[in-house]
PDBQT receptor file of N, H, CA, C and O in Angstrom, charges set to zero:
ATOM      1  N   MET A   1      31.157   8.597  -3.416  1.00  0.00    +0.000 N 
ATOM      2  CA  MET A   1      30.145   8.181  -2.733  1.00  0.00    +0.000 C 
ATOM      3  C   MET A   1      28.721   8.319  -3.605  1.00  0.00    +0.000 C 
ATOM      4  O   MET A   1      27.647   7.868  -3.208  1.00  0.00    +0.000 OA
ATOM      5  N   SER A   2      28.901   8.963  -4.756  1.00  0.00    +0.000 N 
ATOM      6  H   SER A   2      29.774   9.329  -5.079  1.00  0.00    +0.000 HD
ATOM      7  CA  SER A   2      27.615   9.041  -5.463  1.00  0.00    +0.000 C 
ATOM      8  C   SER A   2      27.391   7.446  -5.839  1.00  0.00    +0.000 C 
ATOM      9  O   SER A   2      26.246   7.014  -5.973  1.00  0.00    +0.000 OA
ATOM     10  N   GLY A   3      28.431   6.683  -5.985  1.00  0.00    +0.000 N 
ATOM     11  H   GLY A   3      29.361   7.034  -5.877  1.00  0.00    +0.000 HD
ATOM     12  CA  GLY A   3      28.053   5.202  -6.556  1.00  0.00    +0.000 C 
ATOM     13  C   GLY A   3      27.110   4.662  -5.378  1.00  0.00    +0.000 C 
ATOM     14  O   GLY A   3      26.038   4.111  -5.627  1.00  0.00    +0.000 OA
ATOM     15  N   LYS A   4      27.576   4.856  -4.114  1.00  0.00    +0.000 N 
ATOM     16  H   LYS A   4      28.447   5.304  -3.912  1.00  0.00    +0.000 HD
ATOM     17  CA  LYS A   4      26.886   4.336  -3.012  1.00  0.00    +0.000 C 
ATOM     18  C   LYS A   4      25.405   4.707  -2.972  1.00  0.00    +0.000 C 
ATOM     19  O   LYS A   4      24.477   3.925  -2.763  1.00  0.00    +0.000 OA
ATOM     20  N   THR A   5      25.329   5.970  -3.196  1.00  0.00    +0.000 N 
ATOM     21  H   THR A   5      26.083   6.605  -3.366  1.00  0.00    +0.000 HD
ATOM     22  CA  THR A   5      23.895   6.475  -3.254  1.00  0.00    +0.000 C 
ATOM     23  C   THR A   5      23.130   5.941  -4.451  1.00  0.00    +0.000 C 
ATOM     24  O   THR A   5      21.991   5.510  -4.267  1.00  0.00    +0.000 OA
ATOM     25  N   GLU A   6      23.570   5.937  -5.440  1.00  0.00    +0.000 N 
ATOM     26  H   GLU A   6      24.494   6.287  -5.589  1.00  0.00    +0.000 HD
ATOM     27  CA  GLU A   6      22.888   5.080  -6.507  1.00  0.00    +0.000 C 
ATOM     28  C   GLU A   6      22.381   3.731  -6.286  1.00  0.00    +0.000 C 
ATOM     29  O   GLU A   6      21.253   3.353  -6.603  1.00  0.00    +0.000 OA
ATOM     30  N   GLU A   7      23.371   2.959  -5.667  1.00  0.00    +0.000 N 
ATOM     31  H   GLU A   7      24.288   3.266  -5.410  1.00  0.00    +0.000 HD
ATOM     32  CA  GLU A   7      23.097   1.604  -5.257  1.00  0.00    +0.000 C 
ATOM     33  C   GLU A   7      21.906   1.590  -4.279  1.00  0.00    +0.000 C 
ATOM     34  O   GLU A   7      20.962   0.816  -4.439  1.00  0.00    +0.000 OA
ATOM     35  N   VAL A   8      21.987   2.559  -3.155  1.00  0.00    +0.000 N 
ATOM     36  H   VAL A   8      22.754   3.187  -3.025  1.00  0.00    +0.000 HD
ATOM     37  CA  VAL A   8      20.834   2.534  -2.161  1.00  0.00    +0.000 C 
ATOM     38  C   VAL A   8      19.520   2.879  -3.093  1.00  0.00    +0.000 C 
ATOM     39  O   VAL A   8      18.516   2.168  -3.129  1.00  0.00    +0.000 OA
ATOM     40  N   GLU A   9      19.679   3.926  -3.739  1.00  0.00    +0.000 N 
ATOM     41  H   GLU A   9      20.495   4.503  -3.710  1.00  0.00    +0.000 HD
ATOM     42  CA  GLU A   9      18.377   4.286  -4.704  1.00  0.00    +0.000 C 
ATOM     43  C   GLU A   9      17.671   3.169  -5.330  1.00  0.00    +0.000 C 
ATOM     44  O   GLU A   9      16.473   2.921  -5.198  1.00  0.00    +0.000 OA
ATOM     45  N   ALA A  10      18.618   2.447  -6.099  1.00  0.00    +0.000 N 
ATOM     46  H   ALA A  10      19.591   2.648  -6.205  1.00  0.00    +0.000 HD
ATOM     47  CA  ALA A  10      18.292   1.213  -6.888  1.00  0.00    +0.000 C 
ATOM     48  C   ALA A  10      17.513   0.070  -5.975  1.00  0.00    +0.000 C 
ATOM     49  O   ALA A  10      16.490  -0.519  -6.325  1.00  0.00    +0.000 OA
ATOM     50  N   GLY A  11      18.188  -0.103  -4.786  1.00  0.00    +0.000 N 
ATOM     51  H   GLY A  11      19.018   0.375  -4.501  1.00  0.00    +0.000 HD
ATOM     52  CA  GLY A  11      17.693  -0.949  -3.915  1.00  0.00    +0.000 C 
ATOM     53  C   GLY A  11      16.106  -0.546  -3.492  1.00  0.00    +0.000 C 
ATOM     54  O   GLY A  11      15.196  -1.373  -3.441  1.00  0.00    +0.000 OA
ATOM     55  N   GLN A  12      15.966   0.855  -3.207  1.00  0.00    +0.000 N 
ATOM     56  H   GLN A  12      16.705   1.527  -3.248  1.00  0.00    +0.000 HD
ATOM     57  CA  GLN A  12      14.610   0.973  -2.921  1.00  0.00    +0.000 C 
ATOM     58  C   GLN A  12      13.661   1.246  -3.973  1.00  0.00    +0.000 C 
ATOM     59  O   GLN A  12      12.460   1.297  -3.705  1.00  0.00    +0.000 OA
ATOM     60  N   SER A  13      14.086   1.424  -5.132  1.00  0.00    +0.000 N 
ATOM     61  H   SER A  13      15.061   1.383  -5.349  1.00  0.00    +0.000 HD
ATOM     62  CA  SER A  13      13.120   1.243  -6.146  1.00  0.00    +0.000 C 
ATOM     63  C   SER A  13      12.755  -0.100  -6.268  1.00  0.00    +0.000 C 
ATOM     64  O   SER A  13      11.554  -0.371  -6.250  1.00  0.00    +0.000 OA
ATOM     65  N   GLN A  14      13.707  -1.114  -6.407  1.00  0.00    +0.000 N 
ATOM     66  H   GLN A  14      14.682  -0.893  -6.422  1.00  0.00    +0.000 HD
ATOM     67  CA  GLN A  14      13.350  -2.554  -6.303  1.00  0.00    +0.000 C 
ATOM     68  C   GLN A  14      12.253  -2.921  -5.238  1.00  0.00    +0.000 C 
ATOM     69  O   GLN A  14      11.179  -3.441  -5.538  1.00  0.00    +0.000 OA
ATOM     70  N   VAL A  15      12.561  -2.661  -4.226  1.00  0.00    +0.000 N 
ATOM     71  H   VAL A  15      13.434  -2.239  -3.982  1.00  0.00    +0.000 HD
ATOM     72  CA  VAL A  15      11.621  -2.582  -2.955  1.00  0.00    +0.000 C 
ATOM     73  C   VAL A  15      10.057  -2.159  -3.244  1.00  0.00    +0.000 C 
ATOM     74  O   VAL A  15       9.039  -2.790  -2.959  1.00  0.00    +0.000 OA
ATOM     75  N   LYS A  16      10.188  -0.923  -3.883  1.00  0.00    +0.000 N 
ATOM     76  H   LYS A  16      11.015  -0.410  -4.115  1.00  0.00    +0.000 HD
ATOM     77  CA  LYS A  16       8.776  -0.308  -4.127  1.00  0.00    +0.000 C 
ATOM     78  C   LYS A  16       8.290  -1.189  -5.379  1.00  0.00    +0.000 C 
ATOM     79  O   LYS A  16       7.077  -1.344  -5.523  1.00  0.00    +0.000 OA
ATOM     80  N   LEU A  17       9.046  -1.683  -6.148  1.00  0.00    +0.000 N 
ATOM     81  H   LEU A  17      10.032  -1.557  -6.030  1.00  0.00    +0.000 HD
ATOM     82  CA  LEU A  17       8.273  -2.555  -7.263  1.00  0.00    +0.000 C 
ATOM     83  C   LEU A  17       7.676  -3.824  -6.786  1.00  0.00    +0.000 C 
ATOM     84  O   LEU A  17       6.630  -4.331  -7.188  1.00  0.00    +0.000 OA
ATOM     85  N   ARG A  18       8.608  -4.338  -5.730  1.00  0.00    +0.000 N 
ATOM     86  H   ARG A  18       9.458  -3.926  -5.402  1.00  0.00    +0.000 HD
ATOM     87  CA  ARG A  18       8.138  -5.626  -5.169  1.00  0.00    +0.000 C 
ATOM     88  C   ARG A  18       6.967  -5.499  -4.409  1.00  0.00    +0.000 C 
ATOM     89  O   ARG A  18       6.104  -6.376  -4.427  1.00  0.00    +0.000 OA
ATOM     90  N   ALA A  19       6.845  -4.210  -3.567  1.00  0.00    +0.000 N 
ATOM     91  H   ALA A  19       7.547  -3.497  -3.552  1.00  0.00    +0.000 HD
ATOM     92  CA  ALA A  19       5.643  -3.746  -2.934  1.00  0.00    +0.000 C 
ATOM     93  C   ALA A  19       4.472  -3.851  -3.857  1.00  0.00    +0.000 C 
ATOM     94  O   ALA A  19       3.496  -4.596  -3.758  1.00  0.00    +0.000 OA
ATOM     95  N   ASN A  20       4.758  -2.951  -4.790  1.00  0.00    +0.000 N 
ATOM     96  H   ASN A  20       5.550  -2.347  -4.871  1.00  0.00    +0.000 HD
ATOM     97  CA  ASN A  20       3.462  -2.837  -5.643  1.00  0.00    +0.000 C 
ATOM     98  C   ASN A  20       3.060  -4.007  -6.306  1.00  0.00    +0.000 C 
ATOM     99  O   ASN A  20       1.854  -4.129  -6.520  1.00  0.00    +0.000 OA
ATOM    100  N   ALA A  21       3.982  -5.071  -6.749  1.00  0.00    +0.000 N 
ATOM    101  H   ALA A  21       4.962  -4.971  -6.575  1.00  0.00    +0.000 HD
ATOM    102  CA  ALA A  21       3.590  -6.238  -7.219  1.00  0.00    +0.000 C 
ATOM    103  C   ALA A  21       2.732  -7.099  -6.008  1.00  0.00    +0.000 C 
ATOM    104  O   ALA A  21       1.760  -7.789  -6.317  1.00  0.00    +0.000 OA
ATOM    105  N   VAL A  22       3.108  -7.000  -4.894  1.00  0.00    +0.000 N 
ATOM    106  H   VAL A  22       3.897  -6.440  -4.643  1.00  0.00    +0.000 HD
ATOM    107  CA  VAL A  22       2.174  -7.673  -3.758  1.00  0.00    +0.000 C 
ATOM    108  C   VAL A  22       0.874  -7.225  -3.666  1.00  0.00    +0.000 C 
ATOM    109  O   VAL A  22      -0.105  -7.924  -3.406  1.00  0.00    +0.000 OA
ATOM    110  N   HIS A  23       0.892  -5.917  -3.909  1.00  0.00    +0.000 N 
ATOM    111  H   HIS A  23       1.688  -5.349  -4.121  1.00  0.00    +0.000 HD
ATOM    112  CA  HIS A  23      -0.560  -5.154  -3.831  1.00  0.00    +0.000 C 
ATOM    113  C   HIS A  23      -1.318  -5.715  -5.208  1.00  0.00    +0.000 C 
ATOM    114  O   HIS A  23      -2.471  -6.142  -5.144  1.00  0.00    +0.000 OA
ATOM    115  N   ALA A  24      -0.676  -5.682  -6.282  1.00  0.00    +0.000 N 
ATOM    116  H   ALA A  24       0.260  -5.336  -6.334  1.00  0.00    +0.000 HD
ATOM    117  CA  ALA A  24      -1.341  -6.045  -7.504  1.00  0.00    +0.000 C 
ATOM    118  C   ALA A  24      -1.703  -7.463  -7.442  1.00  0.00    +0.000 C 
ATOM    119  O   ALA A  24      -2.811  -7.780  -7.874  1.00  0.00    +0.000 OA
ATOM    120  N   GLY A  25      -1.002  -8.269  -7.015  1.00  0.00    +0.000 N 
ATOM    121  H   GLY A  25      -0.102  -8.011  -6.664  1.00  0.00    +0.000 HD
ATOM    122  CA  GLY A  25      -1.307  -9.791  -6.729  1.00  0.00    +0.000 C 
ATOM    123  C   GLY A  25      -0.094 -10.485  -6.773  1.00  0.00    +0.000 C 
ATOM    124  O   GLY A  25       0.901  -9.949  -7.260  1.00  0.00    +0.000 OA
ATOM    125  N   GLY A  26      -0.063 -11.799  -6.244  1.00  0.00    +0.000 N 
ATOM    126  H   GLY A  26      -0.872 -12.234  -5.848  1.00  0.00    +0.000 HD
ATOM    127  CA  GLY A  26       1.053 -12.740  -6.056  1.00  0.00    +0.000 C 
ATOM    128  C   GLY A  26       1.555 -12.999  -7.546  1.00  0.00    +0.000 C 
ATOM    129  O   GLY A  26       2.770 -13.024  -7.741  1.00  0.00    +0.000 OA
ATOM    130  N   ALA A  27       0.734 -13.178  -8.529  1.00  0.00    +0.000 N 
ATOM    131  H   ALA A  27      -0.253 -13.158  -8.370  1.00  0.00    +0.000 HD
ATOM    132  CA  ALA A  27       1.312 -13.567  -9.781  1.00  0.00    +0.000 C 
ATOM    133  C   ALA A  27       2.393 -12.322 -10.250  1.00  0.00    +0.000 C 
ATOM    134  O   ALA A  27       3.425 -12.587 -10.865  1.00  0.00    +0.000 OA
ATOM    135  N   LYS A  28       2.128 -11.367  -9.991  1.00  0.00    +0.000 N 
ATOM    136  H   LYS A  28       1.289 -11.151  -9.492  1.00  0.00    +0.000 HD
ATOM    137  CA  LYS A  28       3.122 -10.114 -10.438  1.00  0.00    +0.000 C 
ATOM    138  C   LYS A  28       4.343 -10.261 -10.039  1.00  0.00    +0.000 C 
ATOM    139  O   LYS A  28       5.278  -9.950 -10.777  1.00  0.00    +0.000 OA
ATOM    140  N   ILE A  29       4.541 -10.789  -8.733  1.00  0.00    +0.000 N 
ATOM    141  H   ILE A  29       3.782 -11.041  -8.133  1.00  0.00    +0.000 HD
ATOM    142  CA  ILE A  29       5.852 -10.972  -7.943  1.00  0.00    +0.000 C 
ATOM    143  C   ILE A  29       6.944 -11.781  -9.117  1.00  0.00    +0.000 C 
ATOM    144  O   ILE A  29       8.122 -11.485  -9.317  1.00  0.00    +0.000 OA
ATOM    145  N   SER A  30       6.296 -12.665  -9.663  1.00  0.00    +0.000 N 
ATOM    146  H   SER A  30       5.339 -12.906  -9.500  1.00  0.00    +0.000 HD
ATOM    147  CA  SER A  30       7.274 -13.579 -10.488  1.00  0.00    +0.000 C 
ATOM    148  C   SER A  30       7.690 -12.912 -11.694  1.00  0.00    +0.000 C 
ATOM    149  O   SER A  30       8.813 -13.053 -12.179  1.00  0.00    +0.000 OA
ATOM    150  N   GLU A  31       6.607 -12.046 -12.268  1.00  0.00    +0.000 N 
ATOM    151  H   GLU A  31       5.696 -11.932 -11.874  1.00  0.00    +0.000 HD
ATOM    152  CA  GLU A  31       6.948 -11.419 -13.452  1.00  0.00    +0.000 C 
ATOM    153  C   GLU A  31       8.050 -10.132 -13.006  1.00  0.00    +0.000 C 
ATOM    154  O   GLU A  31       9.033  -9.841 -13.688  1.00  0.00    +0.000 OA
ATOM    155  N   VAL A  32       7.753  -9.597 -12.015  1.00  0.00    +0.000 N 
ATOM    156  H   VAL A  32       6.955  -9.833 -11.461  1.00  0.00    +0.000 HD
ATOM    157  CA  VAL A  32       8.909  -8.544 -11.565  1.00  0.00    +0.000 C 
ATOM    158  C   VAL A  32      10.319  -9.167 -11.414  1.00  0.00    +0.000 C 
ATOM    159  O   VAL A  32      11.308  -8.544 -11.798  1.00  0.00    +0.000 OA
ATOM    160  N   GLU A  33      10.409 -10.357 -10.872  1.00  0.00    +0.000 N 
ATOM    161  H   GLU A  33       9.606 -10.863 -10.560  1.00  0.00    +0.000 HD
ATOM    162  CA  GLU A  33      11.698 -11.064 -10.636  1.00  0.00    +0.000 C 
ATOM    163  C   GLU A  33      12.302 -11.513 -11.890  1.00  0.00    +0.000 C 
ATOM    164  O   GLU A  33      13.530 -11.588 -11.922  1.00  0.00    +0.000 OA
ATOM    165  N   SER A  34      11.592 -11.837 -12.974  1.00  0.00    +0.000 N 
ATOM    166  H   SER A  34      10.594 -11.775 -12.948  1.00  0.00    +0.000 HD
ATOM    167  CA  SER A  34      11.944 -12.316 -14.168  1.00  0.00    +0.000 C 
ATOM    168  C   SER A  34      12.600 -11.313 -15.046  1.00  0.00    +0.000 C 
ATOM    169  O   SER A  34      13.404 -11.562 -15.945  1.00  0.00    +0.000 OA
ATOM    170  N   CYS A  35      12.043  -9.841 -14.580  1.00  0.00    +0.000 N 
ATOM    171  H   CYS A  35      11.390  -9.638 -13.850  1.00  0.00    +0.000 HD
ATOM    172  CA  CYS A  35      12.504  -8.916 -15.479  1.00  0.00    +0.000 C 
ATOM    173  C   CYS A  35      13.982  -8.565 -15.115  1.00  0.00    +0.000 C 
ATOM    174  O   CYS A  35      14.794  -8.117 -15.924  1.00  0.00    +0.000 OA
ATOM    175  N   PHE A  36      14.253  -8.849 -13.671  1.00  0.00    +0.000 N 
ATOM    176  H   PHE A  36      13.593  -9.212 -13.014  1.00  0.00    +0.000 HD
ATOM    177  CA  PHE A  36      15.674  -8.712 -13.319  1.00  0.00    +0.000 C 
ATOM    178  C   PHE A  36      16.392  -9.951 -13.375  1.00  0.00    +0.000 C 
ATOM    179  O   PHE A  36      17.592  -9.982 -13.103  1.00  0.00    +0.000 OA
TER     180      PHE A  36
């Protein structure tokens, strides 16, 4: 079950990164996506 929890946490962290990128500016979104 720990694997599932890690996946959920990873998904939440990505959502936070995308949200932060939106707040910082639209240009940041493409940078975040390119990192992944």
